[in-house]
C-alpha positions in Angstrom: -153.8 119.6 -80.6 -154.7 118.2 -76.6 -157.2 121.0 -74.6 -159.1 121.0 -71.7 -162.3 122.4 -70.7 -162.8 124.8 -67.7 -166.3 125.0 -67.0 -168.5 122.3 -67.6 -172.2 123.9 -67.6 -174.4 125.5 -70.5 -172.0 127.1 -72.8 -168.6 124.5 -72.0 -170.2 121.3 -73.8 -171.1 123.5 -76.5 -167.7 123.8 -77.0 -167.5 120.4 -76.3 -170.1 119.5 -78.9 -168.1 121.6 -81.6 -163.7 120.5 -80.6 -165.5 116.8 -80.8 -166.3 117.6 -85.3 -162.7 119.2 -85.1 -159.7 116.9 -86.7 -156.8 116.0 -84.8 -158.4 117.7 -81.0 -158.2 115.8 -78.0 -159.8 117.2 -74.9 -157.5 115.7 -72.4 -159.5 117.5 -68.8 -162.5 118.7 -68.2 -162.9 121.2 -65.2 -165.7 122.0 -63.0 -166.4 123.4 -59.7 -168.5 120.5 -58.9 -166.3 117.3 -58.7 -170.2 115.4 -59.5 -170.2 117.9 -63.0 -167.0 117.3 -64.0 -167.2 113.4 -63.8 -171.0 113.6 -65.5 -169.4 115.6 -68.4 -166.4 113.8 -68.9 -168.1 110.6 -68.7 -170.5 112.0 -71.4 -167.9 113.0 -73.5 -165.7 110.2 -73.0 -162.3 112.3 -71.5 -160.3 110.8 -69.5 -159.6 113.5 -66.7 -162.0 115.4 -64.6 -161.0 117.8 -61.9 -162.2 120.8 -59.9 -158.6 122.0 -59.6 -157.3 124.2 -62.9 -154.1 124.5 -61.1 -153.8 120.7 -61.2 -154.5 120.3 -65.0 -152.1 123.6 -65.8 -149.4 121.3 -64.5 -150.2 118.6 -66.7 -147.4 117.8 -69.7 -150.6 116.6 -71.8 -152.5 120.3 -72.0 -151.5 122.5 -75.3 -154.5 124.7 -74.5 -157.0 125.3 -72.3 -160.8 127.1 -73.2 -162.0 128.5 -70.3 -166.0 128.8 -69.7 -165.9 129.6 -66.1 -168.0 132.8 -64.1 -166.7 136.4 -65.9 -165.2 137.1 -62.4 -162.7 134.5 -63.1 -161.1 135.0 -66.5 -158.9 137.4 -66.5 -156.6 135.5 -63.4 -157.4 132.5 -64.8 -156.0 133.4 -68.6 -153.1 134.7 -67.1 -152.1 131.8 -65.0 -153.1 129.9 -68.3 -150.7 131.7 -70.7 -148.1 132.0 -67.3 -147.9 128.1 -67.3 -147.4 127.7 -71.0 -150.5 127.3 -72.4 -152.7 128.6 -74.8 -156.2 129.9 -74.0 -159.3 130.7 -75.5 -161.9 133.2 -73.0 -165.1 132.8 -73.3 -166.6 136.5 -73.4 -166.3 138.6 -71.4 -162.7 138.9 -71.4 -162.9 140.9 -68.3 -165.1 143.0 -66.3 -162.9 145.9 -65.5 -160.6 147.6 -68.2 -158.0 147.2 -66.0 -157.5 143.6 -65.6 -158.5 143.6 -69.7 -155.2 145.2 -70.3 -153.7 143.0 -67.9 -154.1 139.8 -70.0 -153.6 141.5 -73.0 -150.0 142.5 -71.1 -149.6 138.5 -69.9 -150.4 138.0 -73.9 -147.6 139.9 -75.4 -145.0 139.1 -72.3 -145.8 135.0 -73.0 -146.0 134.8 -76.7 -149.0 132.1 -75.8 -152.3 132.4 -78.6 -154.8 134.6 -75.9 -158.4 134.1 -78.1 -161.8 135.5 -76.7 -165.0 134.3 -77.5 -166.7 136.8 -79.3 -169.1 134.4 -81.2 -170.9 136.9 -83.3 -167.7 137.5 -85.6 -167.7 133.6 -86.6 -171.5 132.8 -86.8 -172.1 132.5 -90.6 -174.9 135.1 -91.1 -172.7 137.9 -89.3 -169.5 136.5 -91.6 -172.0 136.8 -94.4 -172.6 140.3 -94.0 -169.2 140.8 -93.4 -167.5 139.8 -96.2 -169.7 142.0 -97.9 -169.0 145.1 -96.3 -165.0 144.6 -96.9 -165.6 143.4 -100.8 -167.4 146.9 -100.9 -170.7 145.6 -101.6 -172.5 146.7 -98.6 -172.1 149.3 -95.7 -173.8 149.4 -92.7 -175.5 152.1 -91.8 -177.1 151.4 -88.6 -177.1 148.5 -86.7 -180.3 148.1 -84.6 -179.7 145.3 -81.9 -182.2 143.2 -79.1 -180.7 141.2 -76.2 -183.4 139.9 -74.2 -183.5 137.1 -71.9 -185.9 136.6 -68.8 -183.6 135.9 -65.9 -185.0 137.4 -62.4 -183.6 134.4 -60.8 -179.7 133.6 -61.1 -179.7 131.3 -63.3 -178.3 129.8 -66.2 -179.2 129.6 -70.1 -180.3 125.9 -68.7 -182.1 127.1 -66.2 -179.7 126.0 -63.5 -179.1 128.0 -60.4 -175.5 130.2 -61.0 -173.0 130.4 -58.5 -172.1 133.8 -59.9 -174.3 137.1 -61.5 -174.5 137.9 -64.7 -174.0 140.8 -66.3 -175.8 143.1 -69.4 -172.8 145.7 -69.9 -169.9 143.5 -69.6 -171.3 140.2 -70.8 -173.9 140.5 -73.5 -173.2 144.4 -74.7 -169.6 143.5 -75.4 -171.0 141.0 -78.1 -172.9 143.9 -80.1 -169.9 146.6 -78.9 -167.2 144.5 -80.5 -169.4 143.5 -83.6 -170.3 147.2 -84.7 -166.7 148.4 -84.9 -166.0 145.0 -86.6 -168.8 145.0 -89.1 -168.6 148.9 -89.4 -164.7 148.6 -90.5 -164.1 151.5 -88.0 -163.7 152.1 -83.8 -166.4 152.9 -82.0 -166.0 157.1 -81.5 -169.2 157.5 -79.7 -170.9 156.1 -76.5 -174.0 156.2 -74.7 -175.8 154.6 -72.0 -178.8 154.1 -69.6 -179.6 151.6 -67.0 -183.1 150.9 -65.0 -182.9 150.1 -61.7 -180.4 147.8 -59.9 -182.4 144.2 -59.0 -182.4 144.0 -55.2 -181.1 140.7 -54.6 -178.9 139.9 -57.9 -178.0 143.8 -57.5 -177.2 144.4 -61.9 -179.2 146.3 -63.8 -182.2 144.2 -65.3 -182.1 146.8 -68.5 -180.0 148.6 -70.2 -180.0 150.9 -73.4 -176.6 151.6 -75.4 -176.1 153.9 -78.1 -172.9 154.2 -80.7 -171.4 155.8 -83.2 -168.4 156.0 -85.5 -166.4 159.0 -86.8 -168.1 158.7 -90.2 -171.7 158.2 -88.8 -172.5 154.6 -88.9 -175.0 154.3 -85.9 -176.0 150.8 -83.4 -178.9 150.7 -81.0 -178.4 148.2 -78.6 -181.6 147.7 -76.0 -181.1 144.7 -73.1 -183.2 143.1 -71.1 -183.3 140.6 -68.4 -186.9 141.8 -67.8 -188.0 140.3 -71.2 -190.6 137.4 -71.5 -190.1 135.8 -75.1 -189.0 135.7 -77.7 -185.5 135.5 -76.0 -181.9 135.5 -77.6 -179.9 138.2 -79.5 -181.5 139.8 -82.7 -179.5 141.9 -85.4 -180.8 144.3 -87.8 -178.2 145.7 -90.8 -179.4 148.4 -92.2 -177.7 148.9 -95.3 -177.1 151.2 -98.2 -177.7 148.1 -100.6 -180.5 146.0 -98.5 -181.8 144.5 -94.6 -180.8 141.7 -93.4 -181.7 140.5 -89.3 -179.3 138.1 -88.0 -179.8 135.9 -85.1 -176.9 133.4 -84.4 -176.0 131.8 -87.4 -179.5 132.7 -89.4 -179.8 134.9 -91.8 -182.9 136.7 -93.3 -183.3 139.7 -95.7 -186.0 143.0 -93.8 -188.6 141.2 -96.3 -188.0 138.1 -93.9 -186.5 136.0 -97.5 -184.2 133.2 -96.0 -180.8 133.9 -97.2 -178.6 130.6 -97.6 -175.2 131.0 -95.1 -174.8 127.1 -96.0 -171.7 128.0 -98.0 -170.2 131.0 -96.4 -167.9 128.2 -94.1 -167.0 124.7 -93.6 -169.6 124.6 -90.9 -173.0 126.1 -89.9 -172.4 126.4 -86.4 -170.6 129.5 -84.6 -169.1 127.9 -82.2 -167.6 125.1 -84.1 -166.2 127.9 -85.6 -164.9 129.9 -83.7 -163.4 126.9 -81.8 -161.6 126.0 -85.4 -159.8 129.8 -85.4 -158.1 129.0 -82.3 -157.0 125.7 -83.0 -155.7 126.4 -86.5 -154.0 129.8 -84.6 -152.3 127.5 -82.7 -151.2 125.2 -85.1 -150.4 128.4 -87.2 -148.1 130.0 -84.8 -150.2 133.2 -85.4 -152.7 135.5 -83.9 -156.7 134.5 -84.2 -159.7 136.5 -85.2 -161.0 137.9 -81.9 -156.9 137.9 -80.3 -157.0 140.1 -77.0 -155.4 142.4 -79.0 -157.9 142.4 -81.4 -160.8 143.1 -79.2 -159.3 145.2 -76.4 -161.0 148.6 -77.8 -164.7 147.0 -77.1 -163.3 147.0 -73.6 -162.4 150.6 -73.5 -165.3 151.6 -74.9 -167.3 149.5 -72.2 -165.5 151.1 -69.0 -166.6 154.4 -70.8 -169.9 153.3 -70.2 -169.6 152.3 -67.2 -168.2 155.2 -66.1 -171.3 157.4 -67.4 -173.3 154.9 -65.7 -171.8 155.4 -62.1 -171.5 159.3 -63.0 -175.2 159.2 -63.6 -175.8 157.2 -60.5 
């Protein structure tokens, strides 16, 4: 399976680390906005080709699939171009920053017959898988999810503190993880969604603080707090309040509500959620099936995000 990576920043290199651990996968090209970055990352990972032009990669016969870790605003158009070139695609979260673009990606995926997967990593983290398997088995029911997504980003920088060419977004990017995961763990769609946002940053043009409330028809609820103003600790913490126990997940780690470590080492073949996500992508391509977190699988998440954006816009 020959894969090209577009976007050689902080998250792109995580995919390169993960792909290196999957048998039968070869990364054949690295694409970046800056030629020197593409060349440096390609050299570090032993990739033979580096370029600044995604269309050059899409025209190659030795590329089966592309993983897009590019700016959010480019995701939909690049995913569509990739599928129309006959390649499979994995789009890092978010799929798009509008419902119209998300729907168009889904339409082209149906039309092309290519695998189109969205990087909703929380579905693959062993911590969340552990909970999900017990929900599916009837051993747990999630009553409430309390989620904190906190960063300190008062300048336009990525996770490594490097300058960004685009602006991140609390709703369309970071809230997307939780909106999708809540419905996935609840086992039913979100039926009620509300949001509040703090002031818009004068330079970045985005709200720096946000609160989201979700509920399902059967009464499961989720409270999500997001901030780019939080000065540590950073990252996302998920508290699952269940009928049988409380669990706190942070990426690939899981603890009980009493801070006891839950062993998730046997949940899957790896304890790295990004690797498990990429393994699902590769396996789905090999088997000719839709992956977990296919574009159709996650589309309802983007419908909820669009509803929340509309509510925020109406409130002004």
